[in-house]
N, C-alpha and C positions, 0 to 999 in steps of 0.2 A: 298097218294102221287102222283102228276102227272110226267111224263116225257116229256122233252122237244120234243120227235118225236112224241108225241100225238097230237101236235098242227100243222097242216099242211096249215091251212087259212091264208091269208094275214092279215085278219082283221076279228074282232067280233062283233056282235051286241050286243045292253044292254041285250036281252034275253038270248043269250050265255053267257054272262057274269055272270047273273042271276043264270043259270044252274051250271055253272062251280064254282062259289063260294058259291051256295045256300044260296042264300040271296033275299030280296025282292028289289022292285023295289024304294022303299023309301029310302033303304039303299045304293042302287047305285047313287039316286042322291046326297046324302050326302059325299059319296066317290067322286064323280065328284065337289061337292061345296068344299070340304077341301082339294081338291088335291092329296086325300090318293091313288087314282088310276088314272092315267092319260087317260083322255078321247079326244078324236077330234070329232069336230063336220063335218059334210058332209054338201054340199050347201044346202040341204034340213032341215037342223038345227038337223038331227038325230045324237044321240052318238052312236062312234063307238070306238074301242080300237085296236091299233095296236099289231100286235104278240108280238113284243119284247118287248113292254110297259107291256103286259098281263104278260110274262113270268117274266119279271123282278119283278113285285109286287109278284108274285107266289113264287119268288126263295127268297125275302125280307122275307116272311112270313113264309117260312121254308115247300112249300108245292110243291116245284119243283126239279127235279134232271135232271141236264143237260147230256143227253147222245149222243148228234149230235153236240159237238163242232167243229170237225173238218172236217165236211162235207162240200161239197160248197153248196152254197145259193145264190140265187137272192138278187141284190142289187137296192135299188131304191132310187135315188138322187134327192134330191129338192132343188131349192135355190131361193131366191128373193134378190133384191138389199138392201133394205132399211128396218127397223123396222116398217116403216109405212105400208108398203105392208102385212108385216108380222101380224100387229095388224089387217088387214082387212081381215085376214084368207087366203091370196093367197098362203102361203107355204104350209098349211096343205092341201089344195085344191089340189096341184100339188099331194102329196103323195097320197089323197084318189083317186084322178082320176085315177092315175096307178094303185092303188089296185084293183079298180072296172072296168078297160079295158083290164087288161092282165089277160087271164082266167088259163094259167096253172103256176102262179107264185110259186115257191117253196122254203117256208119257208123265204120271204123275209127280208133283213136286211132296214131298212129305215134311210136314212142319210138326216138332212135338216139341212140347215144354211143360215145365212144373209151376204150377201157378194157382193161385185162388180166381177163381171165375170173376171175383169182384174187382180184380187188378185190371185197370183199362189199359196198363202202361207194361203189360207184358212183351219181350221181345218179339217171339213169333207173331202173336195178334198184329203187333205193329208192322211187321216184314209182310204179313198176308195183306193187311189194308193196303201198303206200297205197292205191292206185285198187281193189286186189282185197280188202283189207280193209274198204274203204268200200261194197263192195256194186256196183261200177261197171263191172265188167268181166265180158263174156260169154265170150269164148275167148281165148286167148293164141297166136299164130303166130310161130313163127321158124324160120330155114332150118334149123338143127341146134341141139339142146338144149344145147349148151355155148355158145351165144352168151348164155344166161342166166347160167350160171355153170360153171366148170370143175370144181368139186369140190360135193359136196353137193345134186346137181340133185333125188335124190329126195326130199328133204326138204321142198324148195320143191314139187315137182309134189304131195306130201301135203296140204300146206299150201293149195294152190290148190283141189286137189279137195274138200278140207273145206269151203270156201266155193262149191262148185259150178261152179269155172272150171277147164275142160281145157287143158292145155297141147299144141298141135297142129304136130307138126313137118313141115313141106314141103321137103323136101331139093332143093338146087340142086345138082345132081351136076356141072356144070361148075366148082363152086368147091371140091370136094373137097381140091384141093390147097393153095389157100390156106388152107384151114381146118387140113389138118395140118401146116403151116407154122406156124401161130398156136401149135398145141399145142407144137412144140419151143421156140416163144419162151416160152411161159408155163412149161414144165419150166424152161428155163434160168433165168427169174425166179425160180422156186421154189426152187431149187439156191443161188441168189445170195443170197435172204432167210435160208435157214437157214444159211448160212456166214457171213452177217452176225452174225446171232444169236449164233451159236456163237463167233466172233472178238470179239464185246461181252461174252460172258460170261466168257472168257478174260482180256480186258484188266481187266474187273472185280476178277478174282480178282487179279491181278497188281499192279493198284492197290492192294488191301488189304494183300496181302503187303508190298508197299513202304512202304505207310504204318507196317505194325507194324514193320518193320526200323527204319524211321527214328526211330520212337519210343524203341524199344530202344536206337539209338545216342545219342538224346540224353540218355537216362538213364545209360548207361556212361560219357557224356562229363562229364554231370556229377558222379559218382562221382569220377572221374580228378581233375578239377578239384578237389574237396573233400580227396582225399586228398594232391596237390601242395599245396594250400593250408596243411593241417594239417602235414605235413613240414616245410614251409618255416617256419612258425610254431613249430614245437619245437625247428630250427636255431638259429633268432632268439633263444630264449630261452636256449638251451646257450650261445651265444656271450656274451651279457649276463652270464650267471653266471660264466664265466670269467675274463670282465674287470673284473667287479665289485671294487670295493676296500671294500666294506662290512664290518664286522664278522664273524666267524664264526658269528654268531648269525644274521643275516641270510642268509649263503649256505646255512645250513642247511635255513632256511625256503624258498627257493627249490629246494632239493635235494628236500626232503618234496614239494613241489607238482609237481615233474617226477616224481617216483616215482608220484603217485596220478595223474597223466596221461600214461600210458606212450606211447609211438609206438603201440603195438598199439590203444590205445584211439580213437585218432585214424582207426584204418583199420575200426573196426568198422562 
């Protein structure tokens, strides 16, 4: 059985995996094809396995004892904005680039995710913050600082430094163009977000105005119906009075009633 402290390298090549698992190259290819062990491809197409992926496999197969759960470790954080970029291999290449260009990585934790730099609720960035707050992070490595967040980077940096965790940027100059393209995409998303909120506010005001107008229309309709009913009632009484054959005294009583309930009173 292996101990997690036995594995100090950030990534392992195919030959390393063959030696560790005591399997042949054809078995390694089958593991890769079936997904039994998670492999990542370098830019040259070579198979490599991240340390954490190897440890997870060894643990699942009962070949590992974790003896370093509470020590501080380096964190590699990688992010792309779209699944299309992930499909092209950009996400894995960020992580591999950092693995190959940082010489003194200490048992790195690799956090990779797809999401906009404007989204502060991303799963992996939240996981990173929790690791820092729990005192489990030694250093954080990124290829560009906007991998962590598009806005508010200095707040994040200040919080991490408060816990003694520096953010170290190791630039991948070959990927500068794709980073600039992502910036354009994020800015377009930001404009669309503000436009949507502005439209929502206008729609709400419009709905409130229509609701008020609807209520006023209902009140006006009720008044018109009441006035119409009153006028119709008055005309019926006058008609009954003119057609009445009762005595003069009874007609006078009706006249008095009409005078006390004039047409103007019905419209007040």
